[in-house]
Structure formats: structure tokens, C-alpha cells
All heavy atoms as an XYZ file, in Angstrom:
736
protein
N       0.905    120.322    167.651
C       1.821    121.277    167.055
C       2.214    120.768    165.663
O       2.566    119.639    165.437
C       3.156    121.437    167.921
C       4.117    122.331    167.377
S       5.460    122.501    168.615
C       6.455    123.548    167.659
N       2.095    121.606    164.659
C       2.415    121.258    163.237
C       3.820    121.762    162.889
O       4.165    122.855    163.142
C       1.355    121.904    162.325
O       0.070    121.627    162.824
C       1.509    121.494    160.921
N       4.546    120.824    162.253
C       5.890    121.204    161.735
C       5.703    121.898    160.397
O       5.127    121.322    159.495
C       6.755    120.011    161.550
C       7.262    119.355    162.860
O       7.276    120.130    163.829
O       7.423    118.162    162.926
N       6.212    123.116    160.307
C       6.101    123.899    159.166
C       7.268    123.611    158.233
O       8.456    123.547    158.676
C       6.130    125.386    159.420
C       5.974    126.278    158.258
C       6.044    127.753    158.624
O       5.828    128.104    159.748
O       6.399    128.504    157.768
N       6.953    123.263    156.935
C       7.982    122.937    155.975
C       8.395    124.246    155.283
O       7.529    124.881    154.616
C       7.638    121.901    155.016
C       7.306    120.536    155.743
C       8.642    121.703    153.919
C       6.725    119.465    154.866
N       9.659    124.695    155.434
C      10.083    125.921    154.830
C      11.284    125.586    153.912
O      11.985    124.663    154.181
C      10.557    126.964    155.882
C       9.462    127.329    156.837
C       9.900    128.439    157.738
N      11.289    128.128    158.222
C      11.927    128.902    159.083
N      11.363    130.034    159.477
N      13.113    128.637    159.538
N      11.379    126.414    152.841
C      12.578    126.169    151.991
C      13.873    126.381    152.826
O      13.879    127.217    153.756
C      12.483    127.319    150.933
C      11.045    127.771    150.961
C      10.556    127.467    152.376
N      14.912    125.653    152.465
C      16.155    125.705    153.215
C      16.717    127.141    153.280
O      17.282    127.583    154.262
C      17.148    124.779    152.513
C      18.505    124.606    153.213
C      18.329    124.011    154.613
C      19.415    123.690    152.412
N      16.517    127.888    152.182
C      17.042    129.249    152.137
C      16.443    130.153    153.172
O      16.969    131.185    153.506
C      16.824    129.896    150.779
C      17.570    129.170    149.673
C      16.923    127.942    149.125
O      15.761    127.665    149.535
O      17.521    127.262    148.297
N      15.255    129.798    153.755
C      14.571    130.598    154.674
C      14.816    130.202    156.139
O      14.230    130.726    157.079
C      13.036    130.592    154.408
C      12.695    131.246    153.068
C      11.219    131.185    152.778
O      10.427    130.770    153.643
O      10.836    131.585    151.712
N      15.666    129.162    156.365
C      15.942    128.821    157.746
C      16.847    129.668    158.479
O      17.691    130.415    157.800
C      16.496    127.336    157.728
O      17.754    127.357    157.083
C      15.534    126.318    157.083
N      16.848    129.647    159.759
C      17.757    130.507    160.567
C      19.192    130.007    160.325
O      20.093    130.894    160.377
C      17.346    130.378    162.030
C      16.130    131.069    162.392
C      15.764    130.949    163.816
O      16.635    130.879    164.680
O      14.540    130.876    164.115
N      19.405    128.753    160.148
C      20.769    128.213    159.886
C      21.363    128.870    158.718
O      22.527    129.297    158.764
C      20.719    126.719    159.735
C      22.083    126.117    159.569
C      21.983    124.623    159.360
O      20.930    124.062    159.056
O      23.041    123.969    159.530
N      20.647    128.989    157.626
C      21.198    129.603    156.431
C      21.407    131.068    156.672
O      22.464    131.619    156.271
C      20.271    129.358    155.179
C      20.678    130.217    154.019
C      20.209    127.907    154.894
N      20.513    131.806    157.256
C      20.678    133.199    157.593
C      21.931    133.401    158.415
O      22.722    134.329    158.128
C      19.422    133.749    158.314
N      22.175    132.552    159.410
C      23.343    132.677    160.250
C      24.632    132.422    159.479
O      25.636    133.085    159.620
C      23.319    131.649    161.441
C      22.279    132.099    162.472
O      21.865    133.262    162.461
O      21.896    131.193    163.272
N      24.520    131.361    158.554
C      25.652    131.053    157.705
C      26.026    132.210    156.822
O      27.204    132.523    156.548
C      25.419    129.800    156.902
N      25.009    132.883    156.226
C      25.266    134.001    155.313
C      25.899    135.187    156.114
O      26.892    135.753    155.680
C      23.977    134.453    154.628
C      23.542    133.370    153.637
C      24.192    135.782    153.942
C      22.130    133.548    153.128
N      25.323    135.357    157.225
C      25.837    136.450    158.104
C      27.278    136.169    158.590
O      28.131    137.068    158.615
C      24.928    136.659    159.366
C      25.319    137.861    160.169
C      24.332    138.006    161.305
O      23.123    138.036    161.046
O      24.798    138.259    162.399
N      27.516    134.946    158.973
C      28.870    134.564    159.504
C      29.819    134.058    158.456
O      30.965    133.824    158.730
C      28.722    133.480    160.581
C      28.024    133.951    161.820
O      27.940    135.208    162.002
O      27.426    133.058    162.587
N      29.375    133.928    157.167
C      30.155    133.347    156.123
C      30.714    132.018    156.468
O      31.935    131.740    156.286
C      31.197    134.328    155.727
C      31.815    134.094    154.371
O      31.085    133.475    153.553
O      32.976    134.418    154.141
N      29.878    131.101    156.982
C      30.246    129.733    157.298
C      29.447    128.790    156.408
O      28.380    129.144    155.865
C      30.138    129.336    158.756
C      31.023    130.223    159.587
C      28.722    129.532    159.191
N      29.883    127.521    156.351
C      29.153    126.515    155.534
C      27.924    126.043    156.213
O      27.905    125.917    157.429
C      30.152    125.395    155.211
N      26.954    125.665    155.400
C      25.698    125.051    155.930
C      25.777    123.597    155.498
O      26.070    123.291    154.343
C      24.494    125.773    155.251
C      23.169    124.998    155.695
C      24.401    127.188    155.582
N      25.602    122.684    156.425
C      25.723    121.258    156.263
C      24.924    120.781    155.034
O      25.390    119.937    154.279
C      25.353    120.397    157.442
C      26.369    120.717    158.648
O      27.489    121.121    158.364
O      25.985    120.425    159.765
N      23.717    121.203    154.899
C      22.892    120.769    153.766
C      23.378    121.157    152.430
O      22.981    120.638    151.421
C      21.454    121.261    154.002
N      24.259    122.201    152.384
C      24.793    122.613    151.074
C      26.203    121.950    150.749
O      26.672    122.182    149.650
C      24.993    124.119    151.046
C      23.707    124.900    150.974
C      23.562    126.122    151.617
C      22.618    124.398    150.315
C      22.337    126.803    151.549
C      21.431    125.087    150.256
C      21.271    126.305    150.871
N      26.787    121.288    151.704
C      28.059    120.649    151.523
C      27.959    119.366    150.750
O      27.134    118.541    150.998
C      28.752    120.449    152.871
C      29.011    121.824    153.535
C      30.083    119.768    152.656
C      29.544    121.600    154.942
N      28.775    119.200    149.661
C      28.767    117.962    148.885
C      30.035    117.264    149.054
O      30.908    117.697    149.807
C      28.550    118.309    147.403
O      29.696    119.014    146.961
C      27.329    119.181    147.134
N      30.233    116.162    148.335
C      31.411    115.348    148.446
C      32.662    116.097    147.868
O      33.769    115.627    148.054
N      32.456    117.261    147.162
C      33.591    117.969    146.676
C      33.977    117.673    145.246
O      34.659    118.456    144.587
N      33.583    116.549    144.751
C      33.936    116.200    143.363
C      32.929    116.815    142.368
O      31.895    117.280    142.768
N      33.313    116.699    141.116
C      32.294    117.223    140.101
C      31.259    116.149    139.809
O      31.519    115.016    139.751
C      33.105    117.522    138.788
O      33.753    116.367    138.333
C      34.083    118.684    138.954
N      30.080    116.606    139.747
C      28.865    115.762    139.422
C      27.842    116.667    138.839
O      28.104    117.884    138.648
C      28.468    114.973    140.589
C      28.084    115.799    141.781
O      27.764    117.010    141.578
O      28.050    115.312    142.937
N      26.666    116.163    138.643
C      25.634    117.007    137.963
C      25.137    118.080    138.922
O      24.692    119.120    138.409
C      24.549    116.150    137.438
C      23.469    115.816    138.376
C      22.335    115.098    137.611
N      21.137    115.869    137.896
C      20.016    115.324    138.388
N      19.933    114.058    138.654
N      19.004    116.050    138.681
N      25.309    117.946    140.215
C      24.927    118.992    141.128
C      26.068    119.920    141.486
O      25.889    120.985    142.048
C      24.411    118.364    142.427
C      23.115    117.590    142.265
O      22.313    118.045    141.390
O      22.908    116.596    142.904
N      27.223    119.543    141.127
C      28.452    120.326    141.408
C      29.353    120.271    140.144
O      30.449    119.653    140.089
C      29.190    119.725    142.601
C      30.316    120.620    143.120
O      30.340    121.757    142.798
N      31.214    119.991    143.821
N      28.974    120.985    139.091
C      29.718    120.889    137.816
C      31.036    121.650    137.863
O      31.265    122.498    138.686
C      28.783    121.515    136.809
C      28.024    122.546    137.598
C      27.856    121.881    138.980
N      31.918    121.247    136.956
C      33.220    121.949    136.830
C      33.090    122.756    135.504
O      32.760    122.312    134.494
C      34.372    120.909    136.699
C      35.721    121.624    136.559
C      36.765    120.566    136.593
O      36.872    119.699    137.492
O      37.572    120.559    135.602
N      33.351    124.068    135.699
C      33.201    125.009    134.524
C      34.565    125.206    133.863
O      35.614    125.225    134.501
C      32.630    126.318    135.033
C      31.217    126.177    135.549
C      31.025    126.060    136.882
C      30.140    126.095    134.658
C      29.707    125.954    137.390
C      28.892    125.969    135.164
C      28.676    125.885    136.570
N      34.557    125.451    132.572
C      35.757    125.748    131.850
C      36.102    127.246    131.971
O      35.218    128.074    132.198
C      35.484    125.512    130.325
C      35.229    124.048    129.920
C      34.929    123.945    128.483
C      36.366    123.108    130.254
N      37.393    127.494    131.891
C      37.831    128.920    131.900
C      37.439    129.586    130.598
O      37.331    128.893    129.532
C      39.300    129.026    132.147
C      39.795    128.429    133.494
C      39.214    129.215    134.685
O      39.191    130.442    134.622
N      38.716    128.541    135.660
N      37.287    130.931    130.557
C      36.939    131.587    129.292
C      37.994    131.233    128.208
O      39.193    131.324    128.492
C      36.989    133.050    129.685
C      36.710    133.106    131.099
C      37.320    131.874    131.687
N      37.490    130.866    127.057
C      38.415    130.544    125.975
C      38.887    129.103    125.982
O      39.473    128.640    124.992
N      38.669    128.328    127.019
C      39.122    126.967    127.123
C      38.106    126.086    126.361
O      36.903    126.226    126.424
C      39.140    126.560    128.507
C      39.736    125.208    128.760
C      39.838    124.913    130.300
O      39.491    125.684    131.082
O      40.198    123.735    130.527
N      38.635    125.256    125.498
C      37.764    124.310    124.727
C      37.491    123.058    125.432
O      38.326    122.506    126.105
C      38.520    123.986    123.387
C      38.698    125.168    122.459
C      37.373    125.724    121.909
O      36.453    124.914    121.607
O      37.218    126.962    121.778
N      36.225    122.585    125.333
C      35.888    121.241    126.032
C      36.519    120.135    125.227
O      36.764    120.203    124.004
C      34.367    121.208    125.950
C      34.033    122.091    124.776
C      35.098    123.155    124.694
N      36.777    119.046    125.993
C      37.182    117.786    125.339
C      35.958    116.958    124.996
O      35.327    116.437    125.850
C      38.127    116.958    126.259
C      38.539    115.652    125.744
N      39.310    115.494    124.565
C      38.110    114.452    126.028
C      39.343    114.170    124.299
N      38.676    113.538    125.191
N      35.576    116.901    123.729
C      34.461    116.132    123.285
C      34.861    114.803    122.768
O      35.851    114.638    122.093
C      33.747    116.881    122.156
C      33.281    118.310    122.556
C      32.641    118.991    121.385
C      32.285    118.315    123.728
N      34.088    113.775    123.122
C      34.400    112.408    122.756
C      33.318    111.989    121.786
O      32.148    111.991    122.075
C      34.442    111.502    124.023
C      34.827    110.075    123.624
C      34.983    109.331    124.907
N      35.343    107.935    124.565
C      34.489    107.012    124.150
N      33.208    107.295    124.028
N      34.885    105.786    123.904
N      33.756    111.615    120.559
C      32.792    111.289    119.512
C      32.519    109.751    119.404
O      31.539    109.360    118.788
C      33.274    111.781    118.116
O      34.519    111.099    117.831
C      33.472    113.264    118.165
N      33.437    108.955    119.922
C      33.250    107.522    119.814
C      34.134    106.951    118.671
O      34.493    105.797    118.726
N      34.495    107.855    117.756
C      35.346    107.392    116.628
C      36.757    107.338    117.076
O      37.687    106.872    116.329
C      35.167    108.296    115.400
N      37.053    107.922    118.228
C      38.432    107.929    118.733
C      38.873    106.608    119.427
O      39.854    106.566    120.069
C      38.650    109.093    119.658
C      37.630    109.192    120.792
O      36.641    108.371    120.770
O      37.828    110.003    121.698
N      38.104    105.607    119.265
C      38.426    104.274    119.863
C      38.416    103.237    118.722
O      37.921    103.476    117.739
C      37.418    103.931    120.921
C      36.002    103.657    120.362
C      34.989    103.391    121.514
O      35.258    103.862    122.645
N      33.927    102.750    121.239
N      38.993    102.156    119.038
C      38.979    100.993    118.074
C      37.624    100.386    118.016
O      36.961    100.163    119.037
C      40.006     99.960    118.564
C      41.472    100.336    118.339
C      41.793    100.422    116.823
O      42.034    101.532    116.394
N      41.745     99.385    116.122
N      37.207    100.069    116.799
C      35.923     99.397    116.589
C      36.167     98.012    116.017
O      36.961     97.849    115.079
C      35.070    100.201    115.649
C      34.540    101.443    116.311
C      35.086    102.651    116.296
C      33.427    101.524    117.229
N      34.336    103.536    117.074
C      33.292    102.819    117.645
C      32.449    100.601    117.645
C      32.312    103.273    118.504
C      31.439    101.033    118.480
C      31.418    102.360    118.937
N      35.524     97.033    116.577
C      35.680     95.639    116.029
C      34.682     95.525    114.901
O      33.622     96.144    114.831
C      35.266     94.631    117.163
C      36.284     94.704    118.351
O      37.464     94.962    118.098
O      35.813     94.420    119.487
N      34.994     94.562    114.024
C      34.042     94.296    112.874
C      32.673     93.909    113.372
O      31.637     94.334    112.746
C      34.730     93.183    112.170
C      36.166     93.297    112.510
C      36.216     93.783    113.861
N      32.602     93.197    114.496
C      31.257     92.858    115.078
C      30.508     94.129    115.438
O      29.262     94.193    115.228
C      31.463     91.999    116.323
C      32.013     90.609    116.095
C      33.540     90.586    116.079
O      34.152     91.669    116.213
O      34.157     89.541    115.903
N      31.172     95.125    115.999
C      30.468     96.385    116.392
C      29.960     97.086    115.128
O      28.790     97.616    115.133
C      31.469     97.284    117.120
C      31.911     96.739    118.401
O      31.192     96.027    119.125
O      33.093     97.011    118.785
N      30.756     97.050    114.101
C      30.359     97.775    112.839
C      29.138     97.112    112.235
O      28.176     97.730    111.827
C      31.489     97.796    111.826
C      31.043     98.348    110.503
C      32.638     98.654    112.375
N      29.169     95.718    112.242
C      27.987     94.975    111.703
C      26.741     95.273    112.465
O      25.709     95.546    111.885
C      28.303     93.477    111.695
N      26.859     95.291    113.788
C      25.632     95.592    114.612
C      25.172     97.024    114.461
O      24.001     97.292    114.398
C      25.959     95.276    116.094
C      24.819     95.707    116.984
C      26.114     93.718    116.232
N      26.148     97.944    114.329
C      25.835     99.411    114.147
C      25.093     99.594    112.828
O      24.254    100.470    112.702
C      27.025    100.226    114.171
N      25.310     98.759    111.833
C      24.650     98.870    110.561
C      23.313     98.156    110.595
O      22.609     98.193    109.597
C      25.540     98.233    109.429
C      26.773     99.111    109.143
C      27.609     98.439    108.045
O      27.649     97.177    107.995
O      28.288     99.155    107.382
N      22.916     97.595    111.744
C      21.638     96.906    111.802
C      21.662     95.484    111.260
O      20.620     94.870    111.052
N      22.852     94.929    111.165
C      22.989     93.568    110.691
C      23.336     92.565    111.821
O      23.855     92.958    112.837
C      24.109     93.428    109.613
C      23.888     94.415    108.403
C      25.174     94.347    107.605
N      25.169     95.425    106.646
C      24.818     95.369    105.397
N      24.438     94.141    104.903
N      24.943     96.417    104.569
N      22.873     91.361    111.601
C      23.286     90.336    112.572
C      24.776     90.099    112.453
O      25.388     90.130    111.350
C      22.527     88.988    112.367
C      21.110     89.126    112.700
O      20.757     89.954    113.610
O      20.233     88.486    112.036
N      25.488     89.846    113.545
C      26.961     89.533    113.481
C      27.223     88.123    113.020
O      27.907     87.357    113.743
C      27.421     89.793    114.967
C      26.220     89.505    115.782
C      25.018     89.914    114.984
N      26.804     87.808    111.794
C      27.091     86.522    111.222
C      28.539     86.586    110.677
O      29.106     87.621    110.480
C      26.118     86.196    110.084
O      26.333     87.191    109.078
C      24.687     86.195    110.543
N      29.177     85.403    110.407
C      30.548     85.372    109.864
C      30.643     86.288    108.540
O      31.672     86.946    108.388
C      30.782     83.936    109.634
C      29.941     83.218    110.648
C      28.709     84.064    110.751
N      29.646     86.164    107.756
C      29.657     86.928    106.482
C      29.656     88.426    106.695
O      30.383     89.190    106.169
C      28.501     86.551    105.536
C      28.518     85.059    105.087
C      28.008     84.117    106.161
O      27.247     84.540    107.045
O      28.287     82.924    106.033
N      28.746     88.864    107.597
C      28.639     90.280    107.887
C      29.870     90.776    108.646
O      30.307     91.917    108.396
C      27.399     90.589    108.734
C      26.073     90.441    107.923
O      26.129     90.522    106.738
N      25.000     90.178    108.615
N      30.396     89.972    109.461
C      31.641     90.397    110.217
C      32.789     90.510    109.231
O      33.579     91.451    109.293
C      31.972     89.373    111.334
C      30.896     89.502    112.452
C      33.342     89.618    111.913
C      30.978     88.438    113.466
N      32.894     89.574    108.293
C      34.007     89.713    107.315
C      33.842     90.908    106.401
O      34.756     91.645    106.097
C      34.009     88.399    106.436
C      35.056     88.393    105.375
C      36.472     88.557    105.866
O      36.749     88.226    107.052
O      37.333     89.095    105.176
N      32.626     91.208    105.986
C      32.343     92.384    105.224
C      32.707     93.681    105.955
O      33.362     94.584    105.424
C      30.864     92.495    104.782
C      30.532     93.621    103.870
C      28.997     93.994    103.898
N      28.415     93.864    105.207
C      28.550     94.870    106.111
N      29.297     95.855    105.966
N      27.933     94.671    107.290
N      32.301     93.716    107.275
C      32.636     94.832    108.159
C      34.160     94.992    108.329
O      34.716     96.043    108.321
C      31.951     94.734    109.454
N      34.924     93.897    108.455
C      36.306     93.854    108.594
C      36.998     94.495    107.355
O      37.907     95.283    107.490
C      36.904     92.481    108.791
C      38.438     92.401    109.061
C      38.950     91.017    109.010
N      38.766     90.379    107.705
C      39.432     90.776    106.601
N      40.337     91.687    106.633
N      39.201     90.138    105.480
N      36.480     94.159    106.162
C      37.062     94.716    104.960
C      36.725     96.177    104.814
O      37.570     96.987    104.448
C      36.417     94.001    103.703
C      36.951     92.590    103.548
C      36.581     92.004    102.185
N      35.159     92.076    101.836
C      34.294     91.139    102.141
N      34.630     90.011    102.740
N      33.051     91.220    101.868
N      35.589     96.600    105.274
C      35.192     97.997    105.309
C      36.122     98.788    106.251
O      36.564     99.906    105.899
C      33.749     98.155    105.891
C      32.738     98.692    104.865
C      31.404     98.773    105.494
O      31.108     99.728    106.246
O      30.587     97.858    105.209
N      36.368     98.232    107.442
C      37.270     98.858    108.363
C      38.700     99.041    107.760
O      39.300    100.071    107.922
C      37.294     98.125    109.715
C      36.174     98.302    110.642
C      36.335     97.320    111.862
C      36.214     99.744    111.130
N      39.192     98.073    107.141
C      40.488     98.090    106.481
C      40.492     99.145    105.360
O      41.509     99.844    105.181
C      40.926     96.755    105.956
C      41.304     95.760    106.984
C      41.605     94.373    106.411
O      41.595     94.213    105.127
O      41.900     93.485    107.193
N      39.489     99.199    104.595
C      39.357    100.142    103.430
C      39.098    101.584    103.897
O      39.792    102.532    103.446
C      38.340     99.645    102.444
C      38.229    100.527    101.245
C      37.051    100.013    100.344
N      35.804    100.330    100.990
C      34.791     99.467    101.217
N      34.911     98.211    100.862
N      33.714     99.819    101.854
N      38.085    101.751    104.745
C      37.654    103.116    105.091
C      38.173    103.714    106.421
O      38.031    104.888    106.657
C      36.076    103.162    105.101
C      35.512    102.712    103.729
O      36.218    102.895    102.707
O      34.406    102.261    103.753
N      38.685    102.820    107.231
C      39.149    103.296    108.515
C      37.961    103.562    109.503
O      37.294    102.585    109.870
N      37.794    104.775    109.949
C      36.757    105.106    110.967
C      35.363    105.029    110.335
O      34.643    105.991    110.204
C      36.999    106.465    111.547
N      34.953    103.797    110.016
C      33.665    103.562    109.394
C      32.502    103.937    110.287
O      31.462    104.320    109.807
C      33.570    102.082    109.032
O      34.635    101.734    108.270
C      32.303    101.777    108.185
N      32.660    103.865    111.597
C      31.588    104.113    112.565
C      31.025    105.563    112.397
O      29.877    105.737    112.592
C      32.083    103.750    114.002
C      30.813    103.377    114.837
C      32.785    104.897    114.630
C      30.281    102.028    114.495
N      31.868    106.493    112.021
C      31.443    107.902    111.866
C      30.460    107.987    110.716
O      29.497    108.816    110.765
C      32.636    108.829    111.573
C      33.461    108.982    112.779
C      34.616    109.917    112.485
O      35.216    109.814    111.349
O      35.029    110.640    113.353
N      30.620    107.173    109.682
C      29.679    107.200    108.545
C      28.378    106.483    108.932
O      27.352    106.852    108.412
C      30.402    106.423    107.380
C      29.581    106.376    106.118
C      30.233    105.633    105.000
N      30.759    104.309    105.393
C      29.998    103.235    105.497
N      28.697    103.281    105.312
N      30.581    102.115    105.775
N      28.466    105.466    109.788
C      27.347    104.659    110.044
C      26.377    105.304    111.081
O      25.236    105.380    110.940
C      27.706    103.275    110.564
C      28.538    102.515    109.540
C      26.549    102.435    111.024
C      29.236    101.310    110.099
N      26.986    105.730    112.207
C      26.224    106.236    113.346
C      26.298    107.766    113.312
O      27.332    108.325    113.317
C      26.715    105.709    114.664
C      25.978    106.271    115.834
C      26.769    104.192    114.685
N      25.132    108.432    113.244
C      25.126    109.936    113.247
C      25.641    110.510    114.528
O      25.624    110.030    115.495
C      23.650    110.239    112.998
C      22.856    109.083    113.279
C      23.786    107.854    113.277
């Protein structure tokens, strides 16, 4: 006897669930948002986008983002840049 592989949507269990309006175990998830169970915004609601510039950046991070080694000289230059320009990382990283 050969086991036939059918799509889940074509099983009797799914047909019964649709008819009875009950849950199918294979379709039940943990309930939280994830890539298989996304959370959608309401119409007109704006998403919260994180750019990375909304956090503190260390001079070492700026030096590395510019493609420089984090040597004391490069770190000092980056520290001065941060003091002078503020959110320098937006200018460095596209």
C-alpha cells in the first residue's frame, strides 16, 4: 500500500474544520508575531522604523564604519567628529 502525499488543504481534516469552523492543529501557531504570523498595521497607522542613528555610537564604531582600523588616532578623530557633527553614522553608512 502506498501512502499518497496530498496538500494539507485537500485533507478531510481541513474540510471538516472548514465545515465546522474549528481549528486545524497543523495551522495553529504559537500565537506571537513572526514571519509566518505577521502583525499588520491598521489603515493610516505609520510603522516604527529604526535607522540605527537613534542610538549612541562609540568613536570605535564610527572608525570601523568608515573602514579604518580602531587605532588610538582614528578613535580620537572619530570622537572629535561625533562631538562636532553629532549623528555622524548617518553620513557614513547609507
